[in-house]
N, C-alpha and C positions, 0 to 999 in steps of 0.2 A: 705745495701743500695745497689741498683742495681746501675750498669754503667749507666753516663750520665742523673741523674736524679737530681744532684746537681750542675749541671753546670749553668744552666737558671737561671736567676734572676725572681722573685716571681712577678714582673710589668711586665715582657715581657706578648705582647700579643700573648696567641695562643687558639687554640679550642681543648680541651681534652676528652678524652672519654675512657671507660675502656671496654674490653671484658671479658670473664666468667671466666677465669683461676682466681685461689686462690692460693697463695704461702701460707705455713705456716711461719710467723716469730715468730721464738725463742728468750725466752728470760729469764732469771733466776729467778727461781721459779716459772716456768710456769707450769700449771699443765696439765698433757697430759690423754685422754683416748684412747679407741679404733677407735673413730671417727675421732681421729687428725691424726693418724697413718694410717686407711684407706684413708681419703683425702690427704695426701702427698704423694700414690702410685699412685692412681688414680690421680693426678697432672701430674706426670711423663709419666704416661701408655698414658693419653690422649694427651700432645706433641708428644709422639710417634708418634702416630697416625696419628694426625693431620698432621706433616712434611710427613711420609709415603705417605698420599693422596695427599696432594699438589706439592711437588717433584716429586714424582715415578709416581703417577696415582695407576693404580690396573691392575691387569694379572700375567699372569705366569713369576717371575723372571729367574728360573733353575731349571731343572728336570722336575719333574712332566710327564712324558711321559706316553700316553695311549697306550697301546701295548694287544694285543689278536690274534689268530689264528683262521683263520676261522674254522667252524664245531666245535669248542670248547664251552664251557659255562661257561667261564671266562674269566675275563680280568684283565689285571693289570697294576698299577702306579706306577711309578719309583719315587727313594727319590727326594723330591728338595723342592723349595720356591717359595710363590706366598705371593698379596699383593691382599686383598678387598679394595672396594672401601668405607670403613671405616676406612683402613689402617693397619686393623689386619695381621699377619704377619701368613700365615698358613705352618708350617713347616713339613712334611712328610720324617722322619728320617729313613725309612725302606721299602722294598718293600711292597707293600699292596694286594695282590690278592682278589679279589671282585668274591663272584657266583653272576650270573647275577639272580638269584632265586630269590635274598637276594633286588636286585632293581625292576624288573620288574614282573607286573605291577605297577607302580607307586603309592604308596597309594592316594598321593594328584594330581591329574590328570592336566599337564598345561594348563593352560586355553588359552592360546593365546592371540595375542593382535595387535595392527595396525602396530606396529614395531618389532611384532615376527616372525622368518621363519615358514611358513606354514608348518605342520605336519598330512599327510593322513593316518589315521589308516585303510583304506583299501588296501593300498600299500602292497607288498610282496618285499623284505623285511621291516619291518616297522624300522623307523628312530628314534633314540634318543640322546640325549646330554646330556653329563655325565657333573656334575661341582662337585666342591669340596667348602665347607664353614667352617670358623673359628667355634670352637666350645670351652666351657670350663666347667668346676663343680668345686665343693668342694671337697677335698680328706685330708687324713691324719688326721681323729678324734684321741682328744686328752681330757684329763678330765679337766673340768672345775672346780675350787674351788672357792666355795663361802666365802666369808669372814665370814658369819654367820652360815654357816652351818658345821654339823659334815660329818663324810666320807662317810655315809649311803646317804646323799642327793648328792654327785657329779654327775653331769651329761658330756655327751659328745658332742664336736664342734669340725667339721671341721677346722683345722688351715691352708690350705694350698688350690692354687686355682691349676689346672691340667690342661694345655692349650692342644688343639686337634683339630679333623676337623672331618667331615662329608662327605661322597661321596652319590649324590642323583641324579636323574633324573632330570633336569630341562630344562627352555625353552632357546631358541636363542634370547636373546632380547637386544639390545641397545638401546641406544635413537637413534634418527635421526638425521644427521647431518644439517646445515644451510645450504645454496647454497655458494660456494665461489666465489671468484673474477673473475674466467673465466666466469664462469653463471652468476654473477651477469652485467661484461659488454656487456652480449648478450642483457642487457634491455635499452642500448642506440643504438638508432639506429633512433635518428634524427626526430621522425616521432610523437611528442609529449611531453608536457611539462614533467618535471623532479617530479618523485612520492614523494611528500616532507612528505609522511610518513614514507619511508624507509629510505631517503637520507637525510640530512640535514646541510652538509657545515659547520658546527659547527666552525670549524676554518677557513673559510673562507679566505683559500687561492687561490681559483677558478676564474676566472674573474664574472663578475656580471650574473645572469641566462637571457640567451637572452628570457626566455621566459614569462621572467615580464614586458618587453617593449610592448607597443602600437604596434609596428611596427610589420611586418610578419617577422615570426622566420626563419633564414636560417637553413634547416636543418644539414648542416656542422658543424656550431657554437652550434648548438643546442647539436648535438652527442658528441662533444669534451667539453664542460661544464658538458656532464652528464659523462664520462668516468673522466674526472677530479675530479670530487667527487665521485666516486665510490670507484677510488684509493685512496682518502683522508680518505673515512670511513674506508678503508680496514685497512691502517696504523695507522688511531686511536682507533683503537681496542685493549684492554688487552687482554691478555690470559686468559680466563675464568677458574673460579675455579670448581674443582671437586665435584660433588653431591653426600651427605652421602647416606649410604643405612638405609633405612626404612621398614616399613612392606611393603608398595607399591612399595621398590625395593629392593628385597633381594639382600644379599652379598655372592652371589656364584662368584665364579673364575671357568669358561667354560674351559674343559680340551679337549673336542672333541668329534666327533660324533662317535656312533655304529648303524651297521643295524644288527637286531636280525629279524629271520624264527619266525612267531609267531605260526606257528606250531608245530613246534618242540623245539623252543626257544634256538637256538643254534645262535651260530656268523655269521654273515655273512661276514660284514668287519668293519674297522676300518679307520677313517678320523681323525685324530688326529689336523688338520690344520684348518678344518672346524667350524667355529665360535669361534675359542680360539684367545686370544689374551696375548701380549707379554708386560711387561714393557721394556722400552727401555734403558739398562745399558751400561754400558764401556764394560763390560765382553761381553756382547751378540754382540756389534759391533766389538770385536776381535776373536770372535768365528767365528763369517760370513766370514771375511777376512781369516781366518785360512782353515777352510774347501776350500775357493774357493783356494788359492795360494799354500797352504801346499805341500812340494815335488817337486816343478815345480821351485827351484830356480837353477836347470841347464838349464831351457830351457829360464828364463828372460834373456835378450838382452839390453845392454845400446848403444848407437851409438853415439857417439860425433864427429863432424864435423872432418873430416882430420886426424882420429883416428880410431884405430881397434876397433871392438866390445867388449867391455867390459861385463865382469860377478859380478851378485851381490855378494858382500863378506859374508859370512856368511846365516844363514837362516833367511828366511820370518818371522818367530817369534821373534826374536832378534829386527827387527823392529816394529811390530805389536805391542808386550810389551813393546816396547820404545821410546812411539812417538816423544820424542825430539831427538830420533838418525834418525828417518824416516824422519824429515821435513830437519835436518842437510844435508842427504843425497840427498835431494831433491833438496836443495837450491844448493849446490855445483854443481851437474851435470846442476841445470837450470841456473847456471850463464855461462856454457860452450855452452850451446843452444843444450842440449841433449835431445833425443827422447828414449823412453821404447818402448819396445815392446815384444811378445812373439815368439819363436822357435816353430816350429810345433811338433806335436808327434816323429816324425823322427828327430828332432834335426836340422833340414833343417830350412830357411826363409820360410815363409807363404809368399804366392805372395797377392802382395799388391792389386791386382782386381783375383775376381775371372771370371769363366767364363762367368758366369750369367751375372756379373756386367759389363764385356766386350760386349757382347751381349745385353746389355741395351743401353751404351754408342754409341754403332754403331747404334741402330736403333732411338737414337734421334740423329745422325747426318744426318742419311738418311731422317728424318723428315724436319730437318733442311733445308736440300738440296732441298727438294722437293718444297718446302714452298717459298725460295727464288728465286728457276726456274717459277713458278706458278705468283710471284710478275715480274719476269721481264717479263716474257709471257703478263700479262696484259700490262704493259707499252709499250711494243711493239705496242701489238695489239691499245692501243689510239694514239700512234703516226702515225701507217699507215691510221689509221681514219681520224684523221688530214689531211693527206697527199692526200688522197680521196678527201678531201673539197678543195683541191686548195694550202692546205697552205705549205710553204716552212719548211719540218723539215728533218735536217741532221741526219741518223743512222749512227752509229759506224758499224766497221766487223762485229765484233762479234754480234751484235744486230741482224744486216741483217740474219748471219748464221743460229741463234737462230729461226728466221721469217722462214727459209726456214724448218729447222727441223718441225718446226709444222705446217708446210702446208696452208701457210698464203699467199692468194694472195698477188702479189706485186702492189703497186699503178698505176695506169695507167701513161703515161709519159705526163704532161703536155702539153697543145697543148698552139702552138705559138700564141700569142696575136696578133691581128689586129693592123697595126701601124694606128697609131693617128696622121692624120692632123694637120700641125700646120698654123694658118694664117697669113698670112705675114701681 
């Protein structure tokens, strides 16, 4: 009995259902035949494929580099591993050299589709995508002994399955991705009601829809409500499960793109990362970090306030392959409020600001000064206009100098007002 199946009481309220997996339950005296053993193998194989699909996805895991030289009539695939969209492991154990004449022209010409990259047959050189798929065939025949037959009635049956792969010309087709959060936020402009067919506000964390009231809708409130619902829909969605392969969805893993001269049949170019996808693994992240940082330990500098610059102890590989050590290293220096940086190729500190950046900052400073001068000039002009109308306004000494530099005519001296006679 499996774990956690006997702990619940039979009268507990629950809703149960079961999937397609069936595991053999052995008991003493059970009669077994080839069907039972076949189902036992199929159970474990399907479970492993399911985990490969759901946990890792499809793509190249490692290796499987597509190589070739311009002007040659062959390409080469290096050893490696890939997972297809059904969860099958495609393992190439040794270098595979492929003659282009065995692939081109393709027997089943790719038809193309809405989500496929277009290829023009009239272009020179022509573009093809190379894919690899899982394949298996029966092997190792042995004699079958019939219980009621004699030696002359023996037949042969294959006793093993051999796993392999096939390399073919394929289409570059992937499912179109749905619009993301940044795109959906552009739907919120506050100029109309919320699209209820697309957004539901199922969790109910956002304020009441202002569009449901009879009052005139405030665009600012409508936009705020729409953005809240878009964020809610984004956070309330789970990770979609990958689809399995079928006749309409071939199980190819694309290794890259090649360009071939149609007249000579010779290779013109190999672009390995065109239409190629990887399975994101820990080793892939480690290798990417090593490709960037390996060998640059002497140029890595740790700057602690009040202390001399320190160097990295050991190699970058020690920290990349031991993330706990890297985390403790970062926390130790983070506590000291340290900063990290790289020296230049000559071992000298890199300038904090490049000449281009300094020129940009200087340009921005000049623009700010011009804007301030224009604003002050306008303010002085307004005050002088008020003076000309006979209103008393006091200018500062600096503002008077600015007015002179701007060739603004000084206001006329105010005329003496006639003395008013008072009645006795």
